[in-house]
N, C-alpha and C positions, 0 to 999 in steps of 0.2 A: 505494498499501498504505500509506501513510502517513496518507493522510486517513480509509480504513477503520479505520487500530488507534484517530484523534481520535476519531471515528462508535463504532468500539465502548465505548471507554473512560466516551462520554459521554453512554449509553445504558440506562438502568437493565438490570442481566441479569435474562434468561427465565429462567437455570437454574433449578430447584427442589431444594429437598434432601425428597428419599423417606422416608418413617419407616416403617422397611420393617417391623414390629412390627404399624403397624396395620394398614397392607395385607396379615397374613399368615392369612388365614381365608381371602380370596377367591386370594391366589392360591395359596396350594401346593391349595387344591380345583381352580381352574384350572389347573397344570401337573402334580395327578394323573391330571388329562381328558387330559392333550395324551400326556402318557407312557403312561397306555392306548392311546389308538389307534394308536403308532409300537411299542408292544411286539405289539400280536394282531396284526401282521404277521409275525413270526418266531415266537409260541412257536405247539406241538404243537394241533389242535385238543387232543385228550385231558389240559392242560392249560387250559383258558382258561379252567375255574373258579377259577383263582387269583386273573384277573383281578378279578373279584370283591371277592376279601378283599382287593387290593390296594386298591381302592376304597371297602373300609368300616374300612381300617388309615387312608388320606388322611384320610378327612372325619375319624375318628375325632380326626385330627390337628389339621385344622384346627376346629374344638371344644374343643380342647384350648389351642391360642393364646388363647380369650379369659378364659384365667384370668388374666393378665400388663395381660387392658385392662380388666379390671371396674370401675376407679376411672372408665373412659367423659375421660377429658379430650386425647384428641391430634386430633390434626387433621395433615391435612397435603396435596398440589397446592393450596396453597393463592396467592394471586395476591401476587406481588413486589412493586407498589406499593399495594397494599390486604392486609394480614397476616390481618387476620379475616376476608377473605370467601378462602375452602376448599370446593374441589368432592370433599373427603375424610373426613368426620368421626366421631370415633367419641364419641360420648358412648355413656349412658345407654340411649339410644331403641337406639340403635343395636347395642351387646354385648345387650340381650332380642332384639331378632328377628335377630341372628345366628344368637344361640344353638336360635332354635325351629325355625329356616332348615334349619340345618347337623346338628342333634338331629333332626330329619323329616326331612334326606336320609339321612342312614345309618341309621337303620327302617326308613327306605326302601328301603336299598343289602341292609337284611340280608335283605328280605321275597324280594327279587328275587336272592339266589343263590339258591334252589330253580327260579325261576319262568324266568328264566333258561337253567335247563337242564333243565329240566322241557319249555317250550313252543320249543327250541328258535330259540328270537330270536337271531342276532349278540352276541356279546360284548364283543368289542370295540366296534359304532359303539354298543349298546346303555350300556354302563358309560361313555362318549366325554361322548352325550348328558348323560348322568345328572349327570358332575360341572356338566359348562360349564351347564346351566343352575340347579344350587346356587352353581354360584360368579355368577350373577348374579344369582339371588336373592338374595345373601348378598352384592352388590353394593350395591344399590340403599335397601337404609337407611341408608347409609352418605355416598351423598351428597346435595353440596347444591348442583346447581348442573343446568338442566332438561336439558340437553344428558344429563351421565351419569345424566341418571335413565331418559333416555327407553332408551340405551344401555345400562342393564341390565334395563330392562325386559325391549327385547327378546331380552338374553339370555337370562334366565333362559322367554322366551314362543319362542323359534322350535326348540329342542333338543325341547321338548316336546310341540310337532306329531308330531317325529316318534317320537318315543317313544311314543304313544294307538296307532300307528300300524304299531307290532315287526313284528307278527303277519302275515305276511305270508301274505296267500291268504287272509283272512278277512273278508270284507266288510263289519262292522260295525263293524271297528276302519280299515278305510281310511275309507268312510264318518263316520266318530266324526273321524279326525283332518280327511278333508278340510274338515269342516263347522265344526272348532276351527280351523284358518286362517286362512278367509276371513272368518267374524264378526271374531276376535282384529285381522288385518292391518288390515279394514278400520275398525275402533275405534280403531287407531294411527295410521291415516291423519291420523283427526279429530283426533285428541291433537297431532299434530305442525301442524295448521292453529293451534289454540288458541296452542300453544308460540310462533309462530311472530308471532302475534295479537300475542303480550304481549311478545314480545322488540321486536316493532316502539314499542310504550308506553315502558317501560323503558328500551333501549338496555343489558340485559345480559341474565345468565342465572345466574347466581348468587344463589340464591335468598335473601341477606338485600339484598343487596342488591333486590333484582326489589318484595320488599314495603317494603323505603324509599322504592321512588320513586314505587307503587300508591298513600301514601298520601295524592301532589297532583298526580295527575293532568290534564291541561290539560282544560276541558271540553270541547274537539272532540277527543279524544282516548278520553272515555270508554267511552263503544260500542263502542269496535275491546277496551276493555280490559274490558272486562263479559264481550264475546261467547272473547273466548283464556283469560277464566279459567273459561265453562263449558264450553267444547270441550277446553280440556284432562287436565277430570276424568273424558271421557267414556273414555276408554285402559284407570283404575285403577280404575271404576264396571265395565267389563267384564272386568275379572280377580277383583275378589268376585265377580259373579256376581251382581249386582243388578238389579231390576228393572225394565229391561225384557230389562237385556242381559244374561240367564238361561237364554236357549233353549239356549242348544249346553252345556249342563253333566251331562244323563241321559244322550242320544245319546255323550255322549264318554266318560263314566264306565262306558258297558257297551260302549261299543268298545276303551277302553283294555285292555291289561293290569291286571291288581286292581292293584301294590301303583302302579303310576301312577294310577289310580285316586282312591289313596289319599294318593298326594304330590300331586297337583294338590289337591286336596281344604279340606290342610295346605297347606301354601308357597304354595301357587299363592297360596291365596285372602293370607298375608302378604304377598306379592306384589302386591296391590294393598291391600291394608288399608294399608301402609309408603308407598306409593308419594300414598293420596287425606292423606295422615296429610300428609302433608312438603311437598306443593304447597298446600292451604290453609289447615294451621296455621301452618307457618314458611312462605311464598310470598305468599301473597295473605289477610293477617284483615283486608286495606281492603277488601275483598268478601264478609266473610263473613256481609251480609243478602243476597247471591247467592247461595250454596253453604251455609250455613247451613241455610232453607227445602226447600233444594234438596234434601240428603242426609238432611233430616226424613223430605220424600217418599218417598226413595228406600229410609230404614229400614225404613218403614212398610207399601209394599210389596210390600219382598221378604224378610220374615218372614209377609208373609200365606199371598201366594202358597207360598210355600216350603212352607208347616204344612195346608195344605188338600192340594197336588197331591198331599203328603206318608201324608196320611187316603185317598186315592183307590187309597192298592198293594194289587192285590189278592197274598193272600200267596202262591196257586198260579201265578203266572202268573212265567215265565221271568223270571233278572234282575230278581225284585220289591226280590231286600235291595238291588241296588245301584243299583238305581233310590230305591227307599227311604233311605236314605245319602245317595245324590241330593242329592234334596231334602231332606234334612234339611240340609246343608251351606247350601243356600240359604237356608232358613229361619232356620238357625244365624245366616249371615252379616247378614239383617238386623239381630242382638243387635246385633254386632258396630260396625254403623255407629251405632250411638245415643250413644257417647260423643265421634262427632266429627262429627258434629251440634249435641251440647251444645258442642263448645267452642265454636263460634258465637257463642253466647250468656254463657260466661262466661271463665270462666280458661283456658288450652289443655291446662293440664295432665288436664282431663278426660279425656284421648286414653291416660292411662294404665289407665284401664277397658276400653277394647278391647287393650291387650298381656295386662294379666287376662286378660279371657274368651276370649283366644287362645291363650296357652298351656295355658290347661283344656282347651279346645276339640280345639287339637295333639297332645296324649299319647290321649284318648280316643279320640276322629276317628279316630286312626293304632292302635289298637284295635281296635277295633269292624272296621276292615280285614283285622288282622291276622289277627283268628279266621274273617271272611270269603274268607280265602283258605285258612285250613286247610280249613275244613268244603269248601270248593269244589276239593280233592284226590280228594275222590269222590262228591263232587254236586257235576258240575257245570253245573247250572244255573241257579243261583243265585236259590234261590224261598229265598222267605222261610216255608212249610212245610217248605222243607228242614232247620230251626233247630228244628222239632219231638221234644222228647227228645233235645236235645243233654248235658242232665246225667247222660242214661243211658248216655252213651257219651261223656265225655269229658269229665266234672264242673268240673272249671280250668279248660278256657276254656269251657265256657255259664257259673262265674260270674264271666269277667273281661267278660264280653261281657257278662251280665246287667249284673255294675258301672256297667260305660260308658254304657251306654244309661241308666243310671239318674243320669250326673254327667250327660250332655245334656241329661235330663229336668229335671234339679234336686230332687233329691227325693233324703232321705239312704237309704241313706249314703252316697250321693254328697256329700258336702258342697262338694266346689270347686268343683258345678258348678252349688248352689242359690247359695252367697256369691259367685259369680262374678256370676250374674245377677242379685243385689239389689245389688253396686256399680254394674252397666251401669245397673237403672233409676232406683238414685240419681242419679249423673250426668246421664241422662232429668230427674227433677225437680227437681233444682237447676239446672238453666240453665230451667227454665219450661216446658219438656217436656211438661205433663201429658197429655195429650193422647194424647202416641206411647208413655207409660207407661204406663197404663193400651191403651192398645192392644197391645202386651209382652206386659201380665201375660196377654188375653183369650188368646193366641197360646201365650205357657207353658202357659196349660191345654188348650188345642188337641192344643200336642207331648205331652202325657203321655195320652192312647188310639195312636199308634201307636209310642211309646216302650213302654209298659206291655207294649200285647198285644204285640210280639216277646219280650218280657223274659216276660210267662207264656209263653210258647209253648217256650221251650226248656226249661220246668223238666214239661209235660204229658207224659204216656205216648205212647209211637215206639209208629206204628199201623200193621201193616197188617205186613210179613212181616221189618222188621226187628224187630219186638216179640217173632219164633218163634224157640226155642228153632236151633238154629242157627246162625242168620245169620250171613253174613260175617263178621270178625274185620277190627274195625278196624284200620287203618295205620296205622304208628306217625310222628305228626307229623315231622316235618323238623328239624333242632334251630333250625338258623334263624330259621325262622318260632317256633319255641318260646319261643323267645328274645326279637323283638318280641315276643313278649306277655306274654311275664312284665317284661320292662322295662317296659313302658305299662303293665300293672296295679300293676304299683308303685309307682310313676311316681303313678297315681291312688290309691293307699290311703293317698301318703303325704302327696298335700297335700288329701284329705281329710281325712289329723291331722289336719294342718299347714297351712294356707290360709291364713297368714300367712308364708311361702312366695315366695310368690303375690299376694297384694293390697296387699304392697310396692309394689309395682310402680306399683295405683292411686294411689297416692298421696304420690307421689315424683319432684321432680324430674326431665324425661326429658332435656331439650335444653340446653346453652351455648349457643347461637345460633341 
């Protein structure tokens, strides 16, 4: 016992202090999710809707804890031998992405309150999976080592597979979940191989240490390091729905419950872009000559194929509205990749343009899905043609959707969409990627066609029986869905009136280390 005591005294302490405030957004979300899973066992069926409101309250509380963290100067779970190497860091980048994730999950929960009740999905499992996924997505931007990064990625992804297939007995839902699961697992396996290569070369999993050691890699390990860098990016590129890792998107969005399709389009993408930014800008700057051109090509292919596929959607085809939003999200992913590619050729703060664009995209895209959820209550085929004459039936919903589509197109009065596109375009020009800036401009023009076609349809006269006197009265919009539409519409209008609220992210310093 004496020898053990002496050894313990001479060994550096491995006990780390925990900054509970720093990890509060993730912990609150995870704890509420676990509590709901347990509570589901004891709550009577008629009281199950209460679980949804507890989820909303939990996500609101988790979002509120970001207020004292806005200074962005906290770290925890650091190495005792090297306090600068931490596994969890709260900087401005972390705070912005966590706000996007938790606020997006909160809006998804509002949309889900009605969807869970109407489709009779199992409430306990649904809310547990949604909050678990949100907790993983909130953990990811704070992760500063590859192990935590991969774990956060999987915690965000695995519940999403189950959420996509939550509509039991629905063939499309089951098929979408299986396709999403198999392709995602394959991408993750490739990323894990890349992480193992990087660890073999550097001997560390902490991003800052990896960056230092990749600066001076022995010649015999250079090929292994390059392979590790390339393979690590695959899993995150899959989450962003970048071409050629995009094939799961349309079928998954169609098969998933509509609130989950909106969740994947925003929070799922945030997970992918966050991971890409962390591994490229912080861990792999020494190999920017590898990932820079690769991401630039991915951006070009993604925006072009996404917009081309969106243009081809037929207005009368079942699920065409959801498919158009799916392909639109692929095209938007291409724009979001541009500043990350630009960071390889200039300062890393270029990626602030990605965050500014992502904040705009999150608000308006979730708003579009909220309006789609409202229309689907009376027209469940999800066709674009179902929106014809929406202004005559639901003026506020039609005006909101028109504003969201104009923001995505980058046209006035959707000023925030225009300004966000300009910042992304400017990042490409400043980095010397003129060809990518020109291609982006061409794709923006192509996208105008399908956004404006849908917008115009909202204000056309209704057809057939819908136009005759005595047609069935419209159903009242459930207030949680209406609240989600109002919240996103107000956010989009405020940001268009004061775009500096978001655009300052594009010019500020995001990382503390």
